[in-house]
One Martini backbone bead per residue (centre of mass of N, CA, C, O) as a GRO file, in nm:
protein
  138
    1UNK     BB    1   0.092   0.038   0.026
    2UNK     BB    2   0.047   0.369  -0.045
    3UNK     BB    3   0.188   0.649   0.135
    4UNK     BB    4   0.067   0.992   0.103
    5UNK     BB    5   0.143   1.255   0.331
    6UNK     BB    6   0.200   1.534   0.535
    7UNK     BB    7   0.176   1.369   0.762
    8UNK     BB    8   0.257   1.175   1.011
    9UNK     BB    9   0.383   0.836   1.004
   10UNK     BB   10   0.344   0.572   1.196
   11UNK     BB   11   0.600   0.309   1.188
   12UNK     BB   12   0.710   0.016   1.129
   13UNK     BB   13   1.030  -0.101   1.085
   14UNK     BB   14   1.154  -0.359   0.961
   15UNK     BB   15   1.033  -0.671   0.986
   16UNK     BB   16   1.339  -0.830   1.050
   17UNK     BB   17   1.306  -1.170   1.078
   18UNK     BB   18   1.534  -1.400   1.142
   19UNK     BB   19   1.644  -1.693   1.241
   20UNK     BB   20   1.851  -1.560   1.443
   21UNK     BB   21   1.618  -1.354   1.568
   22UNK     BB   22   1.461  -1.586   1.661
   23UNK     BB   23   1.302  -1.775   1.935
   24UNK     BB   24   1.075  -1.931   1.865
   25UNK     BB   25   0.788  -2.112   1.978
   26UNK     BB   26   0.856  -2.122   2.304
   27UNK     BB   27   0.938  -1.816   2.414
   28UNK     BB   28   1.268  -1.818   2.506
   29UNK     BB   29   1.353  -1.588   2.362
   30UNK     BB   30   1.499  -1.296   2.235
   31UNK     BB   31   1.424  -0.942   2.193
   32UNK     BB   32   1.490  -0.640   2.001
   33UNK     BB   33   1.352  -0.311   2.044
   34UNK     BB   34   1.274  -0.009   1.899
   35UNK     BB   35   1.246   0.302   2.083
   36UNK     BB   36   1.124   0.571   2.233
   37UNK     BB   37   1.206   0.750   2.553
   38UNK     BB   38   1.053   1.070   2.505
   39UNK     BB   39   0.722   0.989   2.461
   40UNK     BB   40   0.459   1.049   2.603
   41UNK     BB   41   0.225   0.786   2.523
   42UNK     BB   42   0.433   0.633   2.314
   43UNK     BB   43   0.756   0.648   2.436
   44UNK     BB   44   0.858   0.549   2.764
   45UNK     BB   45   1.087   0.605   3.031
   46UNK     BB   46   1.066   0.538   3.340
   47UNK     BB   47   1.202   0.589   3.653
   48UNK     BB   48   1.172   0.253   3.704
   49UNK     BB   49   1.241   0.137   3.386
   50UNK     BB   50   0.990   0.133   3.244
   51UNK     BB   51   0.758   0.087   2.973
   52UNK     BB   52   0.552   0.326   2.784
   53UNK     BB   53   0.299   0.312   2.540
   54UNK     BB   54   0.199   0.267   2.231
   55UNK     BB   55   0.456   0.143   2.101
   56UNK     BB   56   0.489  -0.067   2.334
   57UNK     BB   57   0.229  -0.213   2.281
   58UNK     BB   58   0.275  -0.289   1.988
   59UNK     BB   59   0.546  -0.441   2.029
   60UNK     BB   60   0.439  -0.653   2.230
   61UNK     BB   61   0.227  -0.765   2.048
   62UNK     BB   62   0.413  -0.857   1.822
   63UNK     BB   63   0.604  -1.034   1.991
   64UNK     BB   64   0.379  -1.227   2.091
   65UNK     BB   65   0.298  -1.326   1.803
   66UNK     BB   66   0.608  -1.439   1.765
   67UNK     BB   67   0.674  -1.574   2.072
   68UNK     BB   68   0.719  -1.341   2.291
   69UNK     BB   69   0.784  -1.259   2.598
   70UNK     BB   70   0.802  -0.985   2.797
   71UNK     BB   71   1.077  -1.089   2.952
   72UNK     BB   72   1.221  -1.100   2.636
   73UNK     BB   73   1.226  -0.788   2.620
   74UNK     BB   74   1.436  -0.538   2.453
   75UNK     BB   75   1.467  -0.198   2.494
   76UNK     BB   76   1.583   0.033   2.247
   77UNK     BB   77   1.707   0.326   2.183
   78UNK     BB   78   1.585   0.575   1.959
   79UNK     BB   79   1.673   0.786   1.709
   80UNK     BB   80   1.591   0.931   1.436
   81UNK     BB   81   1.897   0.890   1.304
   82UNK     BB   82   1.910   0.550   1.397
   83UNK     BB   83   1.704   0.339   1.296
   84UNK     BB   84   1.844   0.208   1.048
   85UNK     BB   85   2.111   0.128   1.200
   86UNK     BB   86   1.996  -0.084   1.391
   87UNK     BB   87   1.905  -0.270   1.168
   88UNK     BB   88   2.171  -0.303   1.001
   89UNK     BB   89   2.326  -0.393   1.292
   90UNK     BB   90   2.137  -0.588   1.464
   91UNK     BB   91   2.020  -0.443   1.734
   92UNK     BB   92   1.736  -0.490   1.601
   93UNK     BB   93   1.446  -0.636   1.474
   94UNK     BB   94   1.264  -0.379   1.548
   95UNK     BB   95   1.068  -0.076   1.490
   96UNK     BB   96   0.866   0.147   1.722
   97UNK     BB   97   0.825   0.447   1.550
   98UNK     BB   98   0.825   0.737   1.428
   99UNK     BB   99   0.759   0.734   1.063
  100UNK     BB  100   0.781   0.829   0.755
  101UNK     BB  101   0.651   0.741   0.459
  102UNK     BB  102   0.875   0.684   0.180
  103UNK     BB  103   1.059   0.620  -0.096
  104UNK     BB  104   1.343   0.657   0.024
  105UNK     BB  105   1.300   0.467   0.270
  106UNK     BB  106   1.216   0.210   0.107
  107UNK     BB  107   1.519   0.161   0.015
  108UNK     BB  108   1.611   0.071   0.322
  109UNK     BB  109   1.325  -0.023   0.425
  110UNK     BB  110   1.066  -0.200   0.574
  111UNK     BB  111   0.714  -0.193   0.595
  112UNK     BB  112   0.459  -0.260   0.870
  113UNK     BB  113   0.247  -0.044   0.739
  114UNK     BB  114   0.056   0.140   0.911
  115UNK     BB  115  -0.055   0.171   1.269
  116UNK     BB  116  -0.053   0.504   1.247
  117UNK     BB  117  -0.222   0.814   1.209
  118UNK     BB  118  -0.076   1.141   1.200
  119UNK     BB  119  -0.196   1.464   1.218
  120UNK     BB  120  -0.095   1.769   1.139
  121UNK     BB  121  -0.098   2.085   1.307
  122UNK     BB  122  -0.198   2.428   1.336
  123UNK     BB  123  -0.143   2.674   1.577
  124UNK     BB  124  -0.359   2.933   1.687
  125UNK     BB  125  -0.502   3.193   1.783
  126UNK     BB  126  -0.827   3.238   1.856
  127UNK     BB  127  -0.824   3.566   1.769
  128UNK     BB  128  -0.691   3.478   1.484
  129UNK     BB  129  -0.822   3.539   1.152
  130UNK     BB  130  -0.570   3.551   0.942
  131UNK     BB  131  -0.551   3.227   0.981
  132UNK     BB  132  -0.691   2.966   0.746
  133UNK     BB  133  -0.427   2.892   0.571
  134UNK     BB  134  -0.118   2.820   0.466
  135UNK     BB  135  -0.087   3.080   0.278
  136UNK     BB  136  -0.099   3.286   0.526
  137UNK     BB  137   0.220   3.238   0.601
  138UNK     BB  138   0.378   3.411   0.369
   0.00000   0.00000   0.00000
């Protein structure tokens, strides 16, 4: 499916599970998943060391469906600039983090999504009627 839109598209990148990366059907293997650690509600490392947020829930669900138990998941922090590198160097089996899908990125990674569409908006003062469309910002 081709996805092209101006808004950000959160997508899992490169669900690249090879035989060496899989833990088997018994659920006893380990899996490393890349997430962002600094986005409350999406991907957050809490002060007690646990991980919370939508991307964490999606990643845990996918890992469970692949046969991994929650105790066998290691979350690794990804920055926007290193998501592809973590996959390339086998630091993680997949990444669940915001990432716009475009043709240039499709040349580097495979997408298994999108699993969430986020539309970006522009906030203006409630009493400012001079901005009603993008062209008004020129």
